[in-house]
N, C-alpha and C positions, 0 to 999 in steps of 0.2 A: 164223645168229645165234650168237654166242659164248655161253658159260656166263655170263659177266659181263653181257652184254647182256640175256639172259633174266632173270637175277636183277633187274637194274635195271628191266626192263619190269614184272615181277611186283610189285615194290615200288611202282612208280607206280600200278598198277591197284588196289593195296590201301590206299594212304595215306589217302584220304578215308574209306573204309569203316571202317578200324580207328579212326580219329580220332573219327568220328561215333558209334561204338559203345563208346567208352571202352576200347578195346584198345590195346596197344602191339605194334608189329611188331618183334620181336627180331632175327630173322634170316631169310633166304631162301637156300636151297642148291639147286643144280641139279647133281647128281652121278650118275655112272655107277658102278654096282656090279654086277660080273659083266657080263651082257649087257643089264641093265635100267637105265633112267634114272629118277631119282627127283627130283621137285620137292617140297622140304620147306620148310614155312613154320612158323616158330615165333612164337607170339603169347602175350601175357600181359596181365593187367590187375591192378589193385589188388585184393588179396584172393584172387588166383589165378584161373586159367582152368579151366573145366570142359569136359566132353565136348560139351555143348550149344553152348557158345561156339565150340569148334573146328568143330562141324558147321555153324554159321552162316557162319563164315569160309570153310570149304571149299566150301559151296554157292555163296556169292557168287563166290568166285574161279573155281570151276569154270565157272560161267555166263559170266564175263568172258573166260576163256580160250577157251571155245567160240566166243564172238563174234569175238575178235581173231585167234585161232589163231596166236600168235607162236612156238610151239615146233614145229619140224619133225619131231621124233622122237616115238615113242610113249613115255609116261612114266607113272609112278604119282604121284598127288598125295597128300601127307601133310601134315595140319595138326595141330600139337600144342603143348603147353606146352614151354618150354625146360627145364623140370625144376628141381629144387632147386639143382643146380650149373650154373645158367644161365651162358652165356658173356657176357663183357663185350666188346661190339663198338664201341659208340659212346662218345664222350667223356662223355655224361651217364650212361651205365652205370657208369663209373669213379667219378664224383662220387657216385652213388647207393650205391655199394658201400663208401664210407668208413664205418668202424666195423663192417665185416663181415669174416668170414674169407674169404680169397682164395687161389687158386693161380695163380701167374704164371710163365711161361717166357720166357726172353730169347733173342735171336738170338746173343748172345755172352756169355761169362762176365762177371759183375759180382761183384767181391770173391771171385772164384774159383768162383762158382755160376751155373748157368743155370736153376735152379728154386727158387722161393721160395713158401713156404706160410705164411701167418700173418694177422694183423690188419692191414687196410689202414687206417693211421692218417690218412693225408692224400693228396690228389691236387690239385695246383694247376693242372692242364692240361699240365704239362710233366714233372713228377716224381711218382712213386708212392713213398710211404714205407710200408714194410711191417715190422711188428714180428714177428720170429720168435723166440720165447722171450724172452730179455732183450736181444736185439740188434735194432736197426733198420737196415734197408737202404734206400738211396735208389736208385730204378731210373728212369732216364730213359725217358720214355714212348716215345721213338723206338726204344728197344731191346726193347720188349715184343713178343714173338712171338705169345703167346696169353695169355688171362686168363679166369678163371671164378670164380664163387663156389664156396666149398668148405664141405662139411659137417664139422663137428667132432664126433667121437664120444666 
């Protein structure tokens, strides 16, 4: 099974559980670091996730993984919050991030830059408009390599 297939399988296993419990499945990663494999699940909920919530998700997923055994390698399961600088992965994440500070990288330069940090003014599903200082930049969604919320100090 490929890393993408494992990720997809885990997402399917969790979808109903997270929905029924008021959680949001933010992301699933299956990565090798050194000689170890890690299955990382990031969940959130309105008002924030706590350690007990992570424990419930971890216990549920661990039991489901034991039943189905879709991962051939030994791995470590980690369930956590996406953190204050949570990644923007789904279209809805971008819509929810409007009026928040974001950090965006692009696949190619736009207006001579590949990194943008500022206030996400709008997102219409195709273009992000980010205000950096007194300047606004329009970034086609297809050019976005990565995006996350950003903390302003």
